[in-house]
mmCIF file as Biopython writes it, N, C-alpha, C and O atoms, coordinates in Angstrom:
data_model
#
loop_
_atom_site.group_PDB
_atom_site.id
_atom_site.type_symbol
_atom_site.label_atom_id
_atom_site.label_alt_id
_atom_site.label_comp_id
_atom_site.label_asym_id
_atom_site.label_entity_id
_atom_site.label_seq_id
_atom_site.pdbx_PDB_ins_code
_atom_site.Cartn_x
_atom_site.Cartn_y
_atom_site.Cartn_z
_atom_site.occupancy
_atom_site.B_iso_or_equiv
_atom_site.auth_seq_id
_atom_site.auth_asym_id
_atom_site.pdbx_PDB_model_num
ATOM 1   N N  . MET A ? 1  ? 59.965 97.083 26.387 1.0 0.0 1  A 1 
ATOM 2   C CA . MET A ? 1  ? 59.744 95.659 26.545 1.0 0.0 1  A 1 
ATOM 3   C C  . MET A ? 1  ? 59.335 95.072 25.192 1.0 0.0 1  A 1 
ATOM 4   O O  . MET A ? 1  ? 58.570 95.686 24.448 1.0 0.0 1  A 1 
ATOM 5   N N  . THR A ? 2  ? 59.839 93.902 24.885 1.0 0.0 2  A 1 
ATOM 6   C CA . THR A ? 2  ? 59.540 93.247 23.621 1.0 0.0 2  A 1 
ATOM 7   C C  . THR A ? 2  ? 58.161 92.603 23.683 1.0 0.0 2  A 1 
ATOM 8   O O  . THR A ? 2  ? 57.808 91.959 24.671 1.0 0.0 2  A 1 
ATOM 9   N N  . ASP A ? 3  ? 57.390 92.782 22.620 1.0 0.0 3  A 1 
ATOM 10  C CA . ASP A ? 3  ? 56.073 92.179 22.507 1.0 0.0 3  A 1 
ATOM 11  C C  . ASP A ? 3  ? 56.251 90.713 22.099 1.0 0.0 3  A 1 
ATOM 12  O O  . ASP A ? 3  ? 56.724 90.432 20.998 1.0 0.0 3  A 1 
ATOM 13  N N  . THR A ? 4  ? 55.879 89.784 22.972 1.0 0.0 4  A 1 
ATOM 14  C CA . THR A ? 4  ? 56.059 88.360 22.685 1.0 0.0 4  A 1 
ATOM 15  C C  . THR A ? 4  ? 54.709 87.671 22.507 1.0 0.0 4  A 1 
ATOM 16  O O  . THR A ? 4  ? 53.676 88.163 22.959 1.0 0.0 4  A 1 
ATOM 17  N N  . VAL A ? 5  ? 54.746 86.526 21.839 1.0 0.0 5  A 1 
ATOM 18  C CA . VAL A ? 5  ? 53.545 85.717 21.646 1.0 0.0 5  A 1 
ATOM 19  C C  . VAL A ? 5  ? 53.851 84.281 22.061 1.0 0.0 5  A 1 
ATOM 20  O O  . VAL A ? 5  ? 54.993 83.824 22.003 1.0 0.0 5  A 1 
ATOM 21  N N  . GLU A ? 6  ? 52.802 83.587 22.478 1.0 0.0 6  A 1 
ATOM 22  C CA . GLU A ? 6  ? 52.907 82.167 22.804 1.0 0.0 6  A 1 
ATOM 23  C C  . GLU A ? 6  ? 52.206 81.379 21.715 1.0 0.0 6  A 1 
ATOM 24  O O  . GLU A ? 6  ? 51.047 81.646 21.397 1.0 0.0 6  A 1 
ATOM 25  N N  . ILE A ? 7  ? 52.902 80.413 21.143 1.0 0.0 7  A 1 
ATOM 26  C CA . ILE A ? 7  ? 52.361 79.614 20.049 1.0 0.0 7  A 1 
ATOM 27  C C  . ILE A ? 7  ? 52.514 78.141 20.412 1.0 0.0 7  A 1 
ATOM 28  O O  . ILE A ? 7  ? 53.616 77.706 20.746 1.0 0.0 7  A 1 
ATOM 29  N N  . PRO A ? 8  ? 51.426 77.358 20.353 1.0 0.0 8  A 1 
ATOM 30  C CA . PRO A ? 8  ? 51.550 75.926 20.616 1.0 0.0 8  A 1 
ATOM 31  C C  . PRO A ? 8  ? 52.268 75.238 19.451 1.0 0.0 8  A 1 
ATOM 32  O O  . PRO A ? 8  ? 51.901 75.420 18.290 1.0 0.0 8  A 1 
ATOM 33  N N  . VAL A ? 9  ? 53.288 74.450 19.774 1.0 0.0 9  A 1 
ATOM 34  C CA . VAL A ? 9  ? 54.074 73.762 18.750 1.0 0.0 9  A 1 
ATOM 35  C C  . VAL A ? 9  ? 54.361 72.332 19.182 1.0 0.0 9  A 1 
ATOM 36  O O  . VAL A ? 9  ? 54.262 71.982 20.358 1.0 0.0 9  A 1 
ATOM 37  N N  . ARG A ? 10 ? 54.717 71.523 18.204 1.0 0.0 10 A 1 
ATOM 38  C CA . ARG A ? 10 ? 55.217 70.176 18.457 1.0 0.0 10 A 1 
ATOM 39  C C  . ARG A ? 10 ? 56.683 70.170 18.070 1.0 0.0 10 A 1 
ATOM 40  O O  . ARG A ? 10 ? 57.026 70.513 16.938 1.0 0.0 10 A 1 
ATOM 41  N N  . VAL A ? 11 ? 57.544 69.789 18.985 1.0 0.0 11 A 1 
ATOM 42  C CA . VAL A ? 11 ? 58.985 69.754 18.731 1.0 0.0 11 A 1 
ATOM 43  C C  . VAL A ? 11 ? 59.319 68.406 18.107 1.0 0.0 11 A 1 
ATOM 44  O O  . VAL A ? 11 ? 59.081 67.356 18.704 1.0 0.0 11 A 1 
ATOM 45  N N  . LEU A ? 12 ? 59.877 68.449 16.893 1.0 0.0 12 A 1 
ATOM 46  C CA . LEU A ? 12 ? 60.218 67.228 16.171 1.0 0.0 12 A 1 
ATOM 47  C C  . LEU A ? 12 ? 61.659 66.807 16.387 1.0 0.0 12 A 1 
ATOM 48  O O  . LEU A ? 12 ? 61.979 65.619 16.397 1.0 0.0 12 A 1 
ATOM 49  N N  . ASN A ? 13 ? 62.526 67.798 16.560 1.0 0.0 13 A 1 
ATOM 50  C CA . ASN A ? 13 ? 63.945 67.515 16.754 1.0 0.0 13 A 1 
ATOM 51  C C  . ASN A ? 13 ? 64.571 68.716 17.448 1.0 0.0 13 A 1 
ATOM 52  O O  . ASN A ? 13 ? 63.973 69.789 17.531 1.0 0.0 13 A 1 
ATOM 53  N N  . GLU A ? 14 ? 65.782 68.514 17.941 1.0 0.0 14 A 1 
ATOM 54  C CA . GLU A ? 14 ? 66.454 69.578 18.681 1.0 0.0 14 A 1 
ATOM 55  C C  . GLU A ? 14 ? 67.958 69.403 18.534 1.0 0.0 14 A 1 
ATOM 56  O O  . GLU A ? 14 ? 68.470 68.285 18.587 1.0 0.0 14 A 1 
ATOM 57  N N  . THR A ? 15 ? 68.665 70.522 18.347 1.0 0.0 15 A 1 
ATOM 58  C CA . THR A ? 15 ? 70.124 70.526 18.397 1.0 0.0 15 A 1 
ATOM 59  C C  . THR A ? 15 ? 70.524 71.478 19.518 1.0 0.0 15 A 1 
ATOM 60  O O  . THR A ? 15 ? 69.669 72.011 20.225 1.0 0.0 15 A 1 
ATOM 61  N N  . ASP A ? 16 ? 71.813 71.684 19.674 1.0 0.0 16 A 1 
ATOM 62  C CA . ASP A ? 16 ? 72.281 72.616 20.695 1.0 0.0 16 A 1 
ATOM 63  C C  . ASP A ? 16 ? 71.829 74.046 20.410 1.0 0.0 16 A 1 
ATOM 64  O O  . ASP A ? 16 ? 71.702 74.854 21.330 1.0 0.0 16 A 1 
ATOM 65  N N  . LYS A ? 17 ? 71.583 74.361 19.128 1.0 0.0 17 A 1 
ATOM 66  C CA . LYS A ? 17 ? 71.297 75.743 18.760 1.0 0.0 17 A 1 
ATOM 67  C C  . LYS A ? 17 ? 69.919 75.984 18.171 1.0 0.0 17 A 1 
ATOM 68  O O  . LYS A ? 17 ? 69.549 77.139 17.959 1.0 0.0 17 A 1 
ATOM 69  N N  . ALA A ? 18 ? 69.137 74.932 17.896 1.0 0.0 18 A 1 
ATOM 70  C CA . ALA A ? 18 ? 67.853 75.157 17.219 1.0 0.0 18 A 1 
ATOM 71  C C  . ALA A ? 18 ? 66.825 74.084 17.557 1.0 0.0 18 A 1 
ATOM 72  O O  . ALA A ? 18 ? 67.154 72.989 18.013 1.0 0.0 18 A 1 
ATOM 73  N N  . TRP A ? 19 ? 65.543 74.451 17.309 1.0 0.0 19 A 1 
ATOM 74  C CA . TRP A ? 19 ? 64.417 73.530 17.440 1.0 0.0 19 A 1 
ATOM 75  C C  . TRP A ? 19 ? 63.846 73.281 16.043 1.0 0.0 19 A 1 
ATOM 76  O O  . TRP A ? 19 ? 63.779 74.206 15.234 1.0 0.0 19 A 1 
ATOM 77  N N  . LEU A ? 20 ? 63.439 72.057 15.752 1.0 0.0 20 A 1 
ATOM 78  C CA . LEU A ? 20 ? 62.640 71.776 14.565 1.0 0.0 20 A 1 
ATOM 79  C C  . LEU A ? 20 ? 61.221 71.623 15.085 1.0 0.0 20 A 1 
ATOM 80  O O  . LEU A ? 20 ? 60.927 70.692 15.835 1.0 0.0 20 A 1 
ATOM 81  N N  . MET A ? 21 ? 60.334 72.543 14.685 1.0 0.0 21 A 1 
ATOM 82  C CA . MET A ? 21 ? 58.999 72.536 15.270 1.0 0.0 21 A 1 
ATOM 83  C C  . MET A ? 21 ? 57.932 72.842 14.222 1.0 0.0 21 A 1 
ATOM 84  O O  . MET A ? 21 ? 58.200 73.438 13.179 1.0 0.0 21 A 1 
ATOM 85  N N  . THR A ? 22 ? 56.711 72.409 14.542 1.0 0.0 22 A 1 
ATOM 86  C CA . THR A ? 22 ? 55.565 72.617 13.671 1.0 0.0 22 A 1 
ATOM 87  C C  . THR A ? 22 ? 54.337 72.912 14.517 1.0 0.0 22 A 1 
ATOM 88  O O  . THR A ? 22 ? 54.291 72.562 15.697 1.0 0.0 22 A 1 
ATOM 89  N N  . LYS A ? 23 ? 53.348 73.552 13.920 1.0 0.0 23 A 1 
ATOM 90  C CA . LYS A ? 23 ? 52.081 73.783 14.615 1.0 0.0 23 A 1 
ATOM 91  C C  . LYS A ? 23 ? 51.131 72.611 14.422 1.0 0.0 23 A 1 
ATOM 92  O O  . LYS A ? 23 ? 50.106 72.528 15.099 1.0 0.0 23 A 1 
ATOM 93  N N  . GLU A ? 24 ? 51.460 71.701 13.503 1.0 0.0 24 A 1 
ATOM 94  C CA . GLU A ? 24 ? 50.607 70.557 13.203 1.0 0.0 24 A 1 
ATOM 95  C C  . GLU A ? 24 ? 50.724 69.506 14.317 1.0 0.0 24 A 1 
ATOM 96  O O  . GLU A ? 24 ? 51.838 69.181 14.728 1.0 0.0 24 A 1 
ATOM 97  N N  . PRO A ? 25 ? 49.609 68.972 14.810 1.0 0.0 25 A 1 
ATOM 98  C CA . PRO A ? 25 ? 49.694 67.958 15.864 1.0 0.0 25 A 1 
ATOM 99  C C  . PRO A ? 25 ? 50.205 66.608 15.362 1.0 0.0 25 A 1 
ATOM 100 O O  . PRO A ? 25 ? 50.700 65.804 16.152 1.0 0.0 25 A 1 
ATOM 101 N N  . PHE A ? 26 ? 50.091 66.351 14.049 1.0 0.0 26 A 1 
ATOM 102 C CA . PHE A ? 26 ? 50.566 65.090 13.474 1.0 0.0 26 A 1 
ATOM 103 C C  . PHE A ? 26 ? 51.357 65.400 12.205 1.0 0.0 26 A 1 
ATOM 104 O O  . PHE A ? 26 ? 51.051 66.363 11.500 1.0 0.0 26 A 1 
ATOM 105 N N  . GLY A ? 27 ? 52.357 64.600 11.917 1.0 0.0 27 A 1 
ATOM 106 C CA . GLY A ? 27 ? 53.139 64.776 10.700 1.0 0.0 27 A 1 
ATOM 107 C C  . GLY A ? 27 ? 54.212 65.839 10.830 1.0 0.0 27 A 1 
ATOM 108 O O  . GLY A ? 27 ? 54.371 66.465 11.877 1.0 0.0 27 A 1 
ATOM 109 N N  . ARG A ? 28 ? 54.948 66.028 9.734  1.0 0.0 28 A 1 
ATOM 110 C CA . ARG A ? 28 ? 56.058 66.972 9.712  1.0 0.0 28 A 1 
ATOM 111 C C  . ARG A ? 28 ? 55.792 68.143 8.770  1.0 0.0 28 A 1 
ATOM 112 O O  . ARG A ? 28 ? 56.708 68.896 8.441  1.0 0.0 28 A 1 
ATOM 113 N N  . ARG A ? 29 ? 54.565 68.294 8.343  1.0 0.0 29 A 1 
ATOM 114 C CA . ARG A ? 29 ? 54.238 69.340 7.397  1.0 0.0 29 A 1 
ATOM 115 C C  . ARG A ? 29 ? 54.455 70.721 8.023  1.0 0.0 29 A 1 
ATOM 116 O O  . ARG A ? 29 ? 54.105 70.957 9.179  1.0 0.0 29 A 1 
ATOM 117 N N  . PHE A ? 30 ? 55.028 71.608 7.246  1.0 0.0 30 A 1 
ATOM 118 C CA . PHE A ? 30 ? 55.268 72.994 7.663  1.0 0.0 30 A 1 
ATOM 119 C C  . PHE A ? 30 ? 56.224 73.093 8.857  1.0 0.0 30 A 1 
ATOM 120 O O  . PHE A ? 30 ? 56.095 74.010 9.668  1.0 0.0 30 A 1 
ATOM 121 N N  . ALA A ? 31 ? 57.165 72.178 8.974  1.0 0.0 31 A 1 
ATOM 122 C CA . ALA A ? 31 ? 58.150 72.237 10.061 1.0 0.0 31 A 1 
ATOM 123 C C  . ALA A ? 31 ? 59.239 73.255 9.716  1.0 0.0 31 A 1 
ATOM 124 O O  . ALA A ? 31 ? 59.652 73.368 8.562  1.0 0.0 31 A 1 
ATOM 125 N N  . HIS A ? 32 ? 59.690 73.982 10.714 1.0 0.0 32 A 1 
ATOM 126 C CA . HIS A ? 32 ? 60.733 74.997 10.546 1.0 0.0 32 A 1 
ATOM 127 C C  . HIS A ? 32 ? 61.797 74.806 11.621 1.0 0.0 32 A 1 
ATOM 128 O O  . HIS A ? 32 ? 61.489 74.471 12.765 1.0 0.0 32 A 1 
ATOM 129 N N  . TRP A ? 33 ? 63.048 75.024 11.239 1.0 0.0 33 A 1 
ATOM 130 C CA . TRP A ? 33 ? 64.120 75.125 12.223 1.0 0.0 33 A 1 
ATOM 131 C C  . TRP A ? 33 ? 64.121 76.552 12.744 1.0 0.0 33 A 1 
ATOM 132 O O  . TRP A ? 33 ? 64.153 77.504 11.964 1.0 0.0 33 A 1 
ATOM 133 N N  . GLU A ? 34 ? 64.085 76.699 14.050 1.0 0.0 34 A 1 
ATOM 134 C CA . GLU A ? 34 ? 64.104 78.021 14.672 1.0 0.0 34 A 1 
ATOM 135 C C  . GLU A ? 34 ? 65.228 78.072 15.709 1.0 0.0 34 A 1 
ATOM 136 O O  . GLU A ? 34 ? 65.385 77.143 16.501 1.0 0.0 34 A 1 
ATOM 137 N N  . PRO A ? 35 ? 66.012 79.161 15.706 1.0 0.0 35 A 1 
ATOM 138 C CA . PRO A ? 35 ? 67.137 79.257 16.641 1.0 0.0 35 A 1 
ATOM 139 C C  . PRO A ? 35 ? 66.673 79.410 18.091 1.0 0.0 35 A 1 
ATOM 140 O O  . PRO A ? 35 ? 65.702 80.109 18.381 1.0 0.0 35 A 1 
ATOM 141 N N  . LYS A ? 36 ? 67.378 78.750 18.972 1.0 0.0 36 A 1 
ATOM 142 C CA . LYS A ? 36 ? 67.057 78.851 20.400 1.0 0.0 36 A 1 
ATOM 143 C C  . LYS A ? 36 ? 67.325 80.250 20.937 1.0 0.0 36 A 1 
ATOM 144 O O  . LYS A ? 36 ? 66.803 80.623 21.988 1.0 0.0 36 A 1 
ATOM 145 N N  . SER A ? 37 ? 68.130 81.022 20.225 1.0 0.0 37 A 1 
ATOM 146 C CA . SER A ? 37 ? 68.389 82.397 20.651 1.0 0.0 37 A 1 
ATOM 147 C C  . SER A ? 37 ? 67.167 83.292 20.439 1.0 0.0 37 A 1 
ATOM 148 O O  . SER A ? 37 ? 67.063 84.343 21.072 1.0 0.0 37 A 1 
ATOM 149 N N  . ARG A ? 38 ? 66.245 82.897 19.565 1.0 0.0 38 A 1 
ATOM 150 C CA . ARG A ? 38 ? 65.045 83.694 19.288 1.0 0.0 38 A 1 
ATOM 151 C C  . ARG A ? 38 ? 63.771 83.086 19.860 1.0 0.0 38 A 1 
ATOM 152 O O  . ARG A ? 38 ? 62.794 83.796 20.101 1.0 0.0 38 A 1 
ATOM 153 N N  . VAL A ? 39 ? 63.779 81.769 20.079 1.0 0.0 39 A 1 
ATOM 154 C CA . VAL A ? 39 ? 62.570 81.060 20.505 1.0 0.0 39 A 1 
ATOM 155 C C  . VAL A ? 39 ? 62.856 80.286 21.788 1.0 0.0 39 A 1 
ATOM 156 O O  . VAL A ? 39 ? 63.825 79.531 21.863 1.0 0.0 39 A 1 
ATOM 157 N N  . GLN A ? 40 ? 62.012 80.477 22.788 1.0 0.0 40 A 1 
ATOM 158 C CA . GLN A ? 40 ? 62.125 79.713 24.028 1.0 0.0 40 A 1 
ATOM 159 C C  . GLN A ? 40 ? 60.940 78.752 24.125 1.0 0.0 40 A 1 
ATOM 160 O O  . GLN A ? 40 ? 59.838 79.052 23.666 1.0 0.0 40 A 1 
ATOM 161 N N  . ILE A ? 41 ? 61.190 77.600 24.729 1.0 0.0 41 A 1 
ATOM 162 C CA . ILE A ? 41 ? 60.125 76.638 25.012 1.0 0.0 41 A 1 
ATOM 163 C C  . ILE A ? 41 ? 60.263 76.285 26.492 1.0 0.0 41 A 1 
ATOM 164 O O  . ILE A ? 41 ? 60.963 75.338 26.849 1.0 0.0 41 A 1 
ATOM 165 N N  . PRO A ? 42 ? 59.587 77.059 27.352 1.0 0.0 42 A 1 
ATOM 166 C CA . PRO A ? 42 ? 59.774 76.890 28.801 1.0 0.0 42 A 1 
ATOM 167 C C  . PRO A ? 42 ? 59.330 75.528 29.334 1.0 0.0 42 A 1 
ATOM 168 O O  . PRO A ? 42 ? 59.880 75.048 30.325 1.0 0.0 42 A 1 
ATOM 169 N N  . ASP A ? 43 ? 58.350 74.903 28.697 1.0 0.0 43 A 1 
ATOM 170 C CA . ASP A ? 43 ? 57.843 73.620 29.196 1.0 0.0 43 A 1 
ATOM 171 C C  . ASP A ? 43 ? 58.434 72.426 28.444 1.0 0.0 43 A 1 
ATOM 172 O O  . ASP A ? 43 ? 57.812 71.364 28.406 1.0 0.0 43 A 1 
ATOM 173 N N  . ARG A ? 44 ? 59.605 72.572 27.853 1.0 0.0 44 A 1 
ATOM 174 C CA . ARG A ? 44 ? 60.213 71.517 27.035 1.0 0.0 44 A 1 
ATOM 175 C C  . ARG A ? 44 ? 60.514 70.246 27.829 1.0 0.0 44 A 1 
ATOM 176 O O  . ARG A ? 44 ? 60.479 69.157 27.255 1.0 0.0 44 A 1 
ATOM 177 N N  . ASN A ? 45 ? 60.803 70.342 29.100 1.0 0.0 45 A 1 
ATOM 178 C CA . ASN A ? 45 ? 61.148 69.164 29.897 1.0 0.0 45 A 1 
ATOM 179 C C  . ASN A ? 45 ? 59.939 68.309 30.255 1.0 0.0 45 A 1 
ATOM 180 O O  . ASN A ? 45 ? 60.093 67.196 30.758 1.0 0.0 45 A 1 
ATOM 181 N N  . GLU A ? 46 ? 58.744 68.820 30.001 1.0 0.0 46 A 1 
ATOM 182 C CA . GLU A ? 46 ? 57.532 68.048 30.270 1.0 0.0 46 A 1 
ATOM 183 C C  . GLU A ? 46 ? 57.243 67.108 29.104 1.0 0.0 46 A 1 
ATOM 184 O O  . GLU A ? 46 ? 57.500 67.443 27.948 1.0 0.0 46 A 1 
ATOM 185 N N  . VAL A ? 47 ? 56.710 65.936 29.414 1.0 0.0 47 A 1 
ATOM 186 C CA . VAL A ? 47 ? 56.354 64.969 28.380 1.0 0.0 47 A 1 
ATOM 187 C C  . VAL A ? 47 ? 54.908 65.211 27.980 1.0 0.0 47 A 1 
ATOM 188 O O  . VAL A ? 47 ? 53.981 64.911 28.733 1.0 0.0 47 A 1 
ATOM 189 N N  . LYS A ? 48 ? 54.729 65.762 26.772 1.0 0.0 48 A 1 
ATOM 190 C CA . LYS A ? 48 ? 53.393 66.029 26.251 1.0 0.0 48 A 1 
ATOM 191 C C  . LYS A ? 48 ? 53.493 66.244 24.746 1.0 0.0 48 A 1 
ATOM 192 O O  . LYS A ? 48 ? 54.572 66.551 24.239 1.0 0.0 48 A 1 
ATOM 193 N N  . PRO A ? 49 ? 52.394 66.088 24.029 1.0 0.0 49 A 1 
ATOM 194 C CA . PRO A ? 49 ? 52.466 66.179 22.566 1.0 0.0 49 A 1 
ATOM 195 C C  . PRO A ? 49 ? 52.719 67.581 22.027 1.0 0.0 49 A 1 
ATOM 196 O O  . PRO A ? 49 ? 53.409 67.732 21.019 1.0 0.0 49 A 1 
ATOM 197 N N  . MET A ? 50 ? 52.181 68.602 22.671 1.0 0.0 50 A 1 
ATOM 198 C CA . MET A ? 50 ? 52.367 69.977 22.208 1.0 0.0 50 A 1 
ATOM 199 C C  . MET A ? 50 ? 52.982 70.812 23.337 1.0 0.0 50 A 1 
ATOM 200 O O  . MET A ? 50 ? 52.654 70.638 24.510 1.0 0.0 50 A 1 
ATOM 201 N N  . HIS A ? 51 ? 53.879 71.718 22.953 1.0 0.0 51 A 1 
ATOM 202 C CA . HIS A ? 51 ? 54.545 72.604 23.898 1.0 0.0 51 A 1 
ATOM 203 C C  . HIS A ? 51 ? 54.205 74.051 23.563 1.0 0.0 51 A 1 
ATOM 204 O O  . HIS A ? 51 ? 53.667 74.331 22.491 1.0 0.0 51 A 1 
ATOM 205 N N  . THR A ? 52 ? 54.509 74.955 24.456 1.0 0.0 52 A 1 
ATOM 206 C CA . THR A ? 52 ? 54.278 76.376 24.240 1.0 0.0 52 A 1 
ATOM 207 C C  . THR A ? 52 ? 55.600 77.043 23.901 1.0 0.0 52 A 1 
ATOM 208 O O  . THR A ? 52 ? 56.531 77.037 24.706 1.0 0.0 52 A 1 
ATOM 209 N N  . SER A ? 53 ? 55.679 77.618 22.710 1.0 0.0 53 A 1 
ATOM 210 C CA . SER A ? 53 ? 56.874 78.380 22.336 1.0 0.0 53 A 1 
ATOM 211 C C  . SER A ? 53 ? 56.607 79.862 22.587 1.0 0.0 53 A 1 
ATOM 212 O O  . SER A ? 53 ? 55.482 80.338 22.436 1.0 0.0 53 A 1 
ATOM 213 N N  . VAL A ? 54 ? 57.651 80.574 22.967 1.0 0.0 54 A 1 
ATOM 214 C CA . VAL A ? 54 ? 57.562 82.011 23.218 1.0 0.0 54 A 1 
ATOM 215 C C  . VAL A ? 54 ? 58.590 82.686 22.319 1.0 0.0 54 A 1 
ATOM 216 O O  . VAL A ? 54 ? 59.778 82.365 22.356 1.0 0.0 54 A 1 
ATOM 217 N N  . MET A ? 55 ? 58.102 83.643 21.499 1.0 0.0 55 A 1 
ATOM 218 C CA . MET A ? 55 ? 58.989 84.351 20.579 1.0 0.0 55 A 1 
ATOM 219 C C  . MET A ? 55 ? 58.483 85.772 20.364 1.0 0.0 55 A 1 
ATOM 220 O O  . MET A ? 55 ? 57.313 86.057 20.623 1.0 0.0 55 A 1 
ATOM 221 N N  . PRO A ? 56 ? 59.346 86.662 19.896 1.0 0.0 56 A 1 
ATOM 222 C CA . PRO A ? 56 ? 58.896 88.022 19.603 1.0 0.0 56 A 1 
ATOM 223 C C  . PRO A ? 56 ? 57.828 88.024 18.505 1.0 0.0 56 A 1 
ATOM 224 O O  . PRO A ? 56 ? 57.922 87.262 17.543 1.0 0.0 56 A 1 
ATOM 225 N N  . ARG A ? 57 ? 56.824 88.873 18.650 1.0 0.0 57 A 1 
ATOM 226 C CA . ARG A ? 57 ? 55.724 88.936 17.679 1.0 0.0 57 A 1 
ATOM 227 C C  . ARG A ? 57 ? 56.239 89.227 16.268 1.0 0.0 57 A 1 
ATOM 228 O O  . ARG A ? 57 ? 55.809 88.585 15.311 1.0 0.0 57 A 1 
ATOM 229 N N  . ALA A ? 58 ? 57.148 90.180 16.132 1.0 0.0 58 A 1 
ATOM 230 C CA . ALA A ? 58 ? 57.669 90.534 14.805 1.0 0.0 58 A 1 
ATOM 231 C C  . ALA A ? 58 ? 58.379 89.339 14.163 1.0 0.0 58 A 1 
ATOM 232 O O  . ALA A ? 58 ? 58.252 89.116 12.959 1.0 0.0 58 A 1 
ATOM 233 N N  . TYR A ? 59 ? 59.117 88.579 14.953 1.0 0.0 59 A 1 
ATOM 234 C CA . TYR A ? 59 ? 59.810 87.398 14.438 1.0 0.0 59 A 1 
ATOM 235 C C  . TYR A ? 59 ? 58.799 86.339 14.018 1.0 0.0 59 A 1 
ATOM 236 O O  . TYR A ? 59 ? 58.952 85.731 12.958 1.0 0.0 59 A 1 
ATOM 237 N N  . ALA A ? 60 ? 57.783 86.109 14.820 1.0 0.0 60 A 1 
ATOM 238 C CA . ALA A ? 60 ? 56.740 85.115 14.494 1.0 0.0 60 A 1 
ATOM 239 C C  . ALA A ? 60 ? 56.023 85.483 13.194 1.0 0.0 60 A 1 
ATOM 240 O O  . ALA A ? 60 ? 55.728 84.608 12.380 1.0 0.0 60 A 1 
ATOM 241 N N  . LEU A ? 61 ? 55.748 86.753 12.999 1.0 0.0 61 A 1 
ATOM 242 C CA . LEU A ? 61 ? 55.112 87.198 11.759 1.0 0.0 61 A 1 
ATOM 243 C C  . LEU A ? 61 ? 56.036 86.994 10.555 1.0 0.0 61 A 1 
ATOM 244 O O  . LEU A ? 61 ? 55.591 86.549 9.497  1.0 0.0 61 A 1 
ATOM 245 N N  . SER A ? 62 ? 57.307 87.316 10.717 1.0 0.0 62 A 1 
ATOM 246 C CA . SER A ? 62 ? 58.242 87.190 9.599  1.0 0.0 62 A 1 
ATOM 247 C C  . SER A ? 62 ? 58.498 85.744 9.202  1.0 0.0 62 A 1 
ATOM 248 O O  . SER A ? 62 ? 58.802 85.466 8.042  1.0 0.0 62 A 1 
ATOM 249 N N  . ARG A ? 63 ? 58.377 84.821 10.153 1.0 0.0 63 A 1 
ATOM 250 C CA . ARG A ? 63 ? 58.630 83.403 9.877  1.0 0.0 63 A 1 
ATOM 251 C C  . ARG A ? 63 ? 57.367 82.626 9.539  1.0 0.0 63 A 1 
ATOM 252 O O  . ARG A ? 63 ? 57.447 81.432 9.249  1.0 0.0 63 A 1 
ATOM 253 N N  . GLY A ? 64 ? 56.210 83.265 9.567  1.0 0.0 64 A 1 
ATOM 254 C CA . GLY A ? 64 ? 54.973 82.607 9.172  1.0 0.0 64 A 1 
ATOM 255 C C  . GLY A ? 64 ? 54.233 81.871 10.280 1.0 0.0 64 A 1 
ATOM 256 O O  . GLY A ? 64 ? 53.298 81.121 10.000 1.0 0.0 64 A 1 
ATOM 257 N N  . TRP A ? 65 ? 54.633 82.071 11.528 1.0 0.0 65 A 1 
ATOM 258 C CA . TRP A ? 65 ? 53.932 81.427 12.632 1.0 0.0 65 A 1 
ATOM 259 C C  . TRP A ? 65 ? 52.606 82.100 12.929 1.0 0.0 65 A 1 
ATOM 260 O O  . TRP A ? 65 ? 51.682 81.470 13.442 1.0 0.0 65 A 1 
ATOM 261 N N  . LEU A ? 66 ? 52.516 83.377 12.609 1.0 0.0 66 A 1 
ATOM 262 C CA . LEU A ? 66 ? 51.281 84.141 12.777 1.0 0.0 66 A 1 
ATOM 263 C C  . LEU A ? 66 ? 50.858 84.703 11.421 1.0 0.0 66 A 1 
ATOM 264 O O  . LEU A ? 66 ? 51.686 84.942 10.543 1.0 0.0 66 A 1 
ATOM 265 N N  . LYS A ? 67 ? 49.570 84.903 11.275 1.0 0.0 67 A 1 
ATOM 266 C CA . LYS A ? 67 ? 49.077 85.507 10.032 1.0 0.0 67 A 1 
ATOM 267 C C  . LYS A ? 67 ? 48.449 86.841 10.315 1.0 0.0 67 A 1 
ATOM 268 O O  . LYS A ? 67 ? 47.973 87.507 9.396  1.0 0.0 67 A 1 
#
């Protein structure tokens, strides 16, 4: 089983294949495009300022989401 992590993010933009997201509650600082094939956002249809992203721990570490 893959070790996954949940990270609170703000979705700034979305395409068919990727999310533009940041951990910052305001502004666009440190925003990254992440592929939908690697990152899921199960609560995306809800209207709220921050969402929960789910991604593999190794991927989150390599992309700088975790330290």
